[in-house]
N, C-alpha and C positions, 0 to 999 in steps of 0.2 A: 568865250565859244559858242555855235549857233544850238547846238544839243543843248546844254546847261539852261540858253536860255527858252529852249522850247519848254524844257521840264517846269521851266521857273512860270513863264504863263498860262502850259496847266493848269498848276498850281491853283492857280491867282481866279482861275475860272470856276474852281472844284469847290472852291471856299465861296464864293458869293455866289453862285448857282446851287449852292446845298440848303439844308434845312436841317433845323433842330441842332442836336449835339454835334453834326456833320460839318456844319458849321463855324459854331465854336472852334472843334478840334480839327483843323483838315486833317486827312490822310500823311502821314509824312513821306516826301520826295524817296522815290530809292535812290542811293548814291552808287556808283560805277567810280572806276582806275581809271584813273588819268596822269597820266606818265609824261618824260619829254628822253630825251638819246637817240640814237641809233640812226637810220632809215627808216623812215616811218613806210606801213603798206595797209589801208583798211579794205577790210574785205568782207563777204558774207560768206559760208560753208555749213548746208544745210540749216539754212532758217538760222544761224545765229551769228550775231557781230562781233569782228575783230579788230584790235588794233595790232600789231605784231612792231617789232623794235631791232629791226636787224643791223646786229655789227661789224662789220668784215677790218674794224679794228677796232684797240681796245676805247675807252671811256668810261661815262656813266652813264647809267639807268639810274634818271631821280625820279620818285614818285609824289607827287606832290597832292595827291587824291587814292585815296585807300579804300575798296567796293565795301557796301557794310553789312555784303555776308547775309542779306535777306533773300526770301526765297523772289523778292520784286528785283533785287537789283545787282549788285554783282559781286564777285566771287570777290574773297582776302587774301587770296594766293595768285601767281600767276602761271603758264606750262612753259617749258622753253627747250630750247634745243641749244645742247654746245657741243662743241666740234672742236679736239684739236688738232693742231699743226702734224703732216704726215710726215714721216720720217726717209731721208734720204738715198741713193743705194750706193753703196763702197765704190771703191774706184778699182778695176780691175773686175773680170770673175765676180760683179756682183747682183744680187739677190735684187726684186724686187722691195720699193720700201713700201713698209706696215702702215697703215691705215692711223690717223688718228684718233683718239677715244671719240665714242659716239654716244651722247647721252640724253634723251627725251624721255618727257614727265606727257605728251600728248600721246592720250588714246590710239590706241591702234599702232603706234610707232613702237612704242617700247625703247631701250638701249640695245645698244649692238649686242655681240659676243653669243656664244652657245646657249644659255641658259638666263635668256633676261628674264628680269622682274619687274613687274610696272613700276617706273619711277612717281616720287608723290609730288605732285606741286610745291613751287615754291611759295614758301609765306610771305606776307608783307604787312599783317595783320598790325601790326605792335603800333605803327605809328608813321606817318609819309617819313620818306628817306633817301637816301645814294644807295648804292649800290653799284660798286666795281665791275666792269668791265672788262677782261684782261680775254685779246686773242691772240691764240698763242701762233708762232708761226712756221715754217715750212721746215724740216731739217735742208741746212746749206748744202749746195754743187762740193765735192769733196775730190781734189786733185791728188792726195797723195793716200800712198797706202795705209787703209786700216777699215775699220768697222765704219758705215753710212751715218753722217748727222743724225741724232733722234728731232722731233721734233717738238716744239714746246707745247706745255698744258694750255690750257682754255678754261678762263674761271667765270663760274657766275657768283657775285661775291666772296667769299672764303669758303664756302662750304661745298658749293654740287663743281664738283673739279674732273675735267675731261684730260686723260693724261695723253703724252704727244706719240705721236707712231713709233716703234723704232725704226732705227737705221738696219739697210740690210748688210750682209757678208759680204766680204771682198777679200782676195788675198789669203793668201794660208794662215797666219796666225790670229786671222779675224772671220774666219771662215762663217764663225754660227751669225744667224741673224739676231740684231738686237730685242730688247721687250721692252714693252710701252702698250697704249692701247691698244691697237693691232700688233704684232709679231712681225719683224721684218723676215723679207726671206734669205734661206740659204743659199751659199756660195756654192760653185762643185770644185774646188777648188783648195784640198785635196778632198775633203767630206765635209758636210755641215749640215748640224739640227738647226732646225725653225727655232728666229724670234717664238717668245710665247705673247700673248695677248692679255686681258685682264692685268696689268700688270702693273707699276709704278714706274714710268718711263726712265728707263736704262737698269730695273732692277728686275731678273730672273724669279725673287724669292718673293719681292711684296707683292699682294695682290692689292685688288683697287678694284671696284664694283665693275657688276657686267658692264663694258664699250667696244669690245673687237674682236677680232678670233688672230689664230696661232697664222705665222709665215711657213712657206711649204717647206720641203725637207731634199738637199740632194747631197745625191751618194757622189764613191768618183767615180770622175770618170777619166776615160783616157783620154787621146787625140781621137777628134771624128767627133765630138760633141758639144764637154765642157756646157751643156745647158745650165743654168742657175734656178730658183725656186721663187714663188711668186710671194709677194709679201702679202701679210691678214687684209681684208676689209671686214668693216662695221659688222655686214652677213655673210660672210663666209670666209675659209682660210684658204689661204694662198696655195695654191696649184705644186705638187712636192713633182719633182721630175725622176726620172731613170738613166741609168746610161750605163757603158757608152753609146752611144746615135750617130746615125752614118749622116752626113752634111744633109742640111735641110730640115731635121727636128728641128723643135721649137720650145726656147722655154718656158717655164710654167708662167700660168696668166695668174694673175691679182687678183686677190679673192673680193666678192663683188660687194658692195657699198651698201647705204638702207637709202630708202628717200623719205622725205618728211616735208605735208606741209603745211608746215606750223607757218610761214612767209606768207601762205596764200594758199590758193586751192591748187594752182598749177607751181606758182614758186617760178614760174618766167622770169630768167636776169638772177635767180641768182643757182648758187650751183652747178651742176652741170647735167648733163641726158644721159642717159640711162638704158638698161635693155628694157623699161618697159616708161611707161607714162610718168610725170612728172620730174621734179627734180631732188640729183642724187648726191650723195657727200659720202667719204671715207669710205672707198675703193681701194685694193693696193693695187700697187708698182707691179707691172711686169716683168720676170726676169732677164735677164742679158742671153745671148747664145754666143759663142764663139764661131764655129764651124755649122749652125744655127741660126733659126729669124729668132726671135726676140720674143715675150709672150706679151701679149697683149693685158694691159690696164685694165681692173674695172672685174676682170670675168672675161669668157672664153665669150667672142666675138666684138670685146670691146675698140676702141680706148672708151672706160663708162666712168662716170661720175670725175670726171676730172683725169685720175690717173693716169702716171706717165707709161707707155709702153716700152719695154728694153731695147739694148741697142744688141746691131749683132756687126759681127769682124768678115764674115769669111758665105754669102754675101755683107756687103760692107750697109748699114742699115741706121741709122741713129736712134736715140733715144729721145725719150723726152721728158723734160719735168711737171711735175703734175700741176693742175692751176691752180691759183691764190681763191681763197675762199668756199672752199673743199675739205681740206683735211683729208686730200688723198694721197698716198703712196708714187716716190720717182721712180721711173723707171730706170733700171738696172743695165751699168755701165759693160759695158764690150772691150776686155785689151786689145791693144790696137788698134783699137777704131779711129776712124781718121777725125782729127779735132772737127769738132761742131762749133762754127763762127769765134773757133780760136782759144776755145776751150776743151780741154780734152780732161774734163772731170765726170765723176757722176753725177748724178740728176738729182734734181732740188724735188722734195714734198712742195705740197702748198700748204698754204698758211689756211687757219680755222676759221669757224663762224662762232654767233651766240644770235642768238632769237628768242626772246622775249616776249611772250602775246597774253594779252587777258579779254575780257568779253566787254563789248561796252553794248548800250542801252538801244542806241539804232544805227541804220548802215549812215554814214557820211553824206555818199551821196551815191550816184552813179555812176562810171565811167563811159565813156564811147571810144575805146577803146580796148584790148588788150593787152598783155607782155609785162615783165618788168614788177616791181614793188609800186606799189599807185594807192599815192597820197593825197589829201585836200588839200592846200593853202591859200587862201585871197582870193577866192572865185577862182581857181584854177584849180585844175587835175595835172598830176605830176608823175609821169615813170619813170623809173630808176632801174636802169640795169648796170649790176654792178657784175656780173659774165656774160656772156653773151646768150644772145634769144631772138626772140620776133614781135616784132610789134603789127598787131594786126587791129584797125579801124572799122569797129564796128560798128560805128554811125548811120552807115547806110549812105555818104557822100562825101566827098573831099573835107578836110581836116585841116583850118588854119592851124599850126603848129608853131614851138618855140625850141629850140631846141641845144645843147652843147656836148660838143661832141671828145675827149682828152683820151688820148692813146698813152699807151704803158712808157713809164720814164725805165732813161737807160742808166744800168748800173754803173758803180765809177770804175776805175782802169785799178790795177792790183799792181803788186809787188811790190811797188817801191816808186812814190810819189806820182800815185794815179790820179790824173785827172778828176772833175765830178761829173756826175750822168748827169745828160740833159733830161730836162723833161719833155715829155711825151707833147707832141701838135695840140695844141687848143683850139675850134672852131665852136661858135655862132652864129644861130644866124634865126630868121622866119622863112616859115616856105610853104605848100601845101599839101599834106599826104595823101596820098590815092588810097581811094577802100581796097586797094590789094595789099597781103603782107607783107612786111618790113625787113630783110632777116637784121640786128644787129648785132654787130662784131664788138668784144669788147676785147683791149689790147694787154695782155701779160705785162710782166713787168721785169728788167733785162736780171738775168739770177748776177749774183755776187760773184767775182770770180778770187780763188782763195790763193794767192799769191805761188811762191814757191816758184814749179815750173809748168804753174798754170799760164795762160795765155798772153796776160798780161791786161792787154786793153780789157774794157769791161765788155758788156754784153748790150748789143740795142735793145730799145724796146718793142714790143708789139702794138701793131696796125690798129684802131677802131675806127668803125664806121659806121654809119645810118643813112638811109635815101642815100643811097648811092654815092656818100661822101665820103673820102678816105682819108683820112689820118693818120698822119705817120709817124712812127715811135719814135722815144728818146734818141739821140746819140748815144755810143759807147764813150765811157771818161778814156783818155789816152792810157798805155803804160808804157814800160821805159821798151825804142825799138817800136811802139805801134804809137800809129798817131790816133789821133780823137774823132770820132763816128760825125757824122752828119745826121740830123734826123728834124723831129718836129721844131725841136729847140737841139742844137749840139752839144755834144759833150766838151768839158772841157781836157786843157792840154795838159803833156807834162814837165816837168823840171827835166832837163835846160832848155829852155825856151820852143817847146810844144807848144806851134798854134791851136788856138779851138774851134772846133769844127762850124762848118754851117750848117742853118736851121732852113725850114721849109716856108715859101714866100706865103705871107700871113697865116701861118702857125706857132711861128716860135722865133728863138731870138741863137745868137753863136754863142758857144761856148766861149771863156776865159783860155788864154797862152800861159804857158810857166812862164817862171823868172827866167832871167834868159842867163843868169849864174851867180856864184856867191852867196854866201848864208847870212846869218846862221839857219832860215827856215827852207831854204828852198821850196818857194811855196810853188803847188801844181793849180792847174787853172780852173776857177768853177764851172759848173757848169750851167747851158743858156736855162732859163724858165721862160716862160710862156710872154712875161707881162715887162722881161728885160734882159742883158744882155746879163752871161758870167764875168767874174769880174778875176782880172790876170793876177799870178801870182804875184810876188814880190818875196825879196830875201828876209822881210821882218813876218810873212803869214802865208797860210794859204788863200787861193781864190775865195770868194763868198760864190753862190750860184744866183743867176738871176732871178731876179722876182720870178712869183706867180700872178694868178688874176683871180680878183671876184668871181665868182658869180652871180649871173641875173640877179635883180633883185625878184621875179619872181620863181628862181627857186630856194629864196633864205626862206625858210620855214622854219622858227625857231624850236619848234618840236623834234628837227632833225639837228638840232646845233653841234652838238660833240660828234656827228658822224659822215657827216654831209658837207665837204668843205672843209677846210682844216685854220685853224689862227692865223692871220700872216701880221702882216707891217703894220693893218687896223682895220680890228675888229676879225669875222671868221668869215668862212664859205670859202676860203681860197684854195686854187688847187696849181698844177701844172709847174712846183717852184725847179731849179737847179741843185744840183748837190754839190755840195761842199770842197775844195780840193785839199789838199794834204798839206801841213806844217811839217816838216824834218825838225831834227836833235837841234835845238838851241835855243829856241823860243813857240814856246806850245799856245802857237793863236792860231788854231786851226781855220778852215775857209767852214764857213755854219753854208746851212740849207735852207735855200729859196731867196738868201738876202740878209745883209749885214745884222745881226741882231736875234737872227734865228735862234732857231730853226725854223723857218712858215714853210706853209703850203704841205706839210707832209716832207717835206724835203730833206735827206740824209745828211748829215755833215763829215766833211772829212776825216781821216783820219789826225790825232798828232803821233811820233815818231820817233821818240826816246826808245831804244832799242830793249825788249822785241816789236815795238807797236804798237800801238791798242787800232780795231777795225773799225774802217768806216761805219756809218751807219748807214741804216736802210731806210729806205722813204717808205710810209706808209701806202696800205692799200687801200685803191682805188683814189690817191690824191692823183696819179698822172704825174708824180715828184723823179724825180732825178737822185740815186745813191749815191752817198759820201765815194772819194777817193780812199784807196786801201794804201798805205804809210809802208809797208814793207813786205818781204817774204813772208813772215811769220801772222802779218794781219792784213787780212781779206779785205775785199769792197764792203762798202755797202750795195743792195739789191736795189732794182726800179720801184715804183709803185705801181700796180696795174694801172686801168685807166678807171673811162666810167661812161653812162651815157646818161643823159638825160631829157626827155620832151614834155612840156608841157602844153598846154590848150585851156580856152573856157569852157569853165564845166555846167 
């Protein structure tokens, strides 16, 4: 690397330009940490140069050189942010989901919770090595009575653990919010205590290190109220509610999250906007209302930190899932709510994030623009957006750029023999960027469908865009009686004989169809991929998802190999593969995500359905790939992967 070469050159001139003992024993060259993994962000903050490794999906932080710990060299430890997946909401009379646990060793940030103690940096002083990173998934949508689904924990190595957020209360026998990093909000039917924060996920009695707050409480309401409490956040408790109230009252708002600058001075393009500047994480979901408005996610005035808003029934208003990569809680579900996109279910929590950073000896370079995680590779500057943000050309003149825009992938179809989800649309081109700021939109992945009475058809992925270029989200996988969705790439058709969804011109490919009839596999079709169509299911197996595409060479930075693009049919850096179709009982040959031999490009495999069936697999965050189809009423489909936007120019 250039920095290492400069240090060697400096040592050379020091040796031959000195005299006496110094010429015989030159001063040692300071040693700084070097590592690979995640999405790279190089930046300078208050005169200190940093490299951050941002993980929105699980991977490996691989240390190749450890700092020497001297006053002139780099530390022998790293700082971190570890945020777990946020909790989802209970079905019917749902409070807001609790945020995933928030743990940070960065000075001035600290962990979440009411009594934060500054955490120590993570030591890597023994020897270079690899540390496993696990990014927790958000609690999934739920369409049957019961407590909302909890988020899953996130890990940095085996010792730094953030607990998944608690699911919210919902319906009488599950009215208390679940416990976790932050607690889920209580349901108002008939009366509900708050879920507790700073607990091991799902256990109200087992404590965990400080990382979040309790959800809110909701006492018994009579008709004319039924508003539910907000989920807890990393920075504050969910709002409690009291009733009964007249129509027009509001469900409890979710607890406020916390801001972190660990990925860069502004973190634009990761996390989400909050009540003040900077990028926010781990906000609580807003509680629902019946004859009342839903509460805002992440605090009054929200939604903040990507947390979900609560739904309402009268007047009807949809709630929202939390954004991926934020660890925030999903919004509460209202009973009798008009189904949204065919899915009458509680709302999902957002997946978590892990960021590791360490000091460097000098700035890598100077960017000509702001926005996203900024890295330098091959003489180019790369801006990576894993969530929406602003790209601002600060060079003072038009800037020639190359870009990739990937939309969110669709989820697989549910209930029985669901088709695979289609990949989000994919576009790459070169253009000239003006000096005015450009809004960058990163589409979310389609939420899974949970089988049972759920809407059967999957959920389409969200639109991505930059420089006024819209890219269409992936099509939903088909379910019984519901066709495959159209999109960037089309969703797969279901058995028997369902046709695959069509694709957007120049953005993707059509989904595969379901097997026409016969068994034993009753295969459904794979979702289309950006690089090829989904495969039609057969009587012996589910259809494979269409292959994805490999990112252009300018974006193939080997330091980012484990997160910026995923393994494909040849090498790495693949995105936008189609989700696999379902294989029913008789022949366990499920459709693979992203092509035969997969899963590739971060796409999800389909379900195999010996009764009761296995769930379809979800696509990786920021892959833009489709989720796998669900195999039976008790086996949910896989969710689609969120999209990504990449912008590069000559350094």
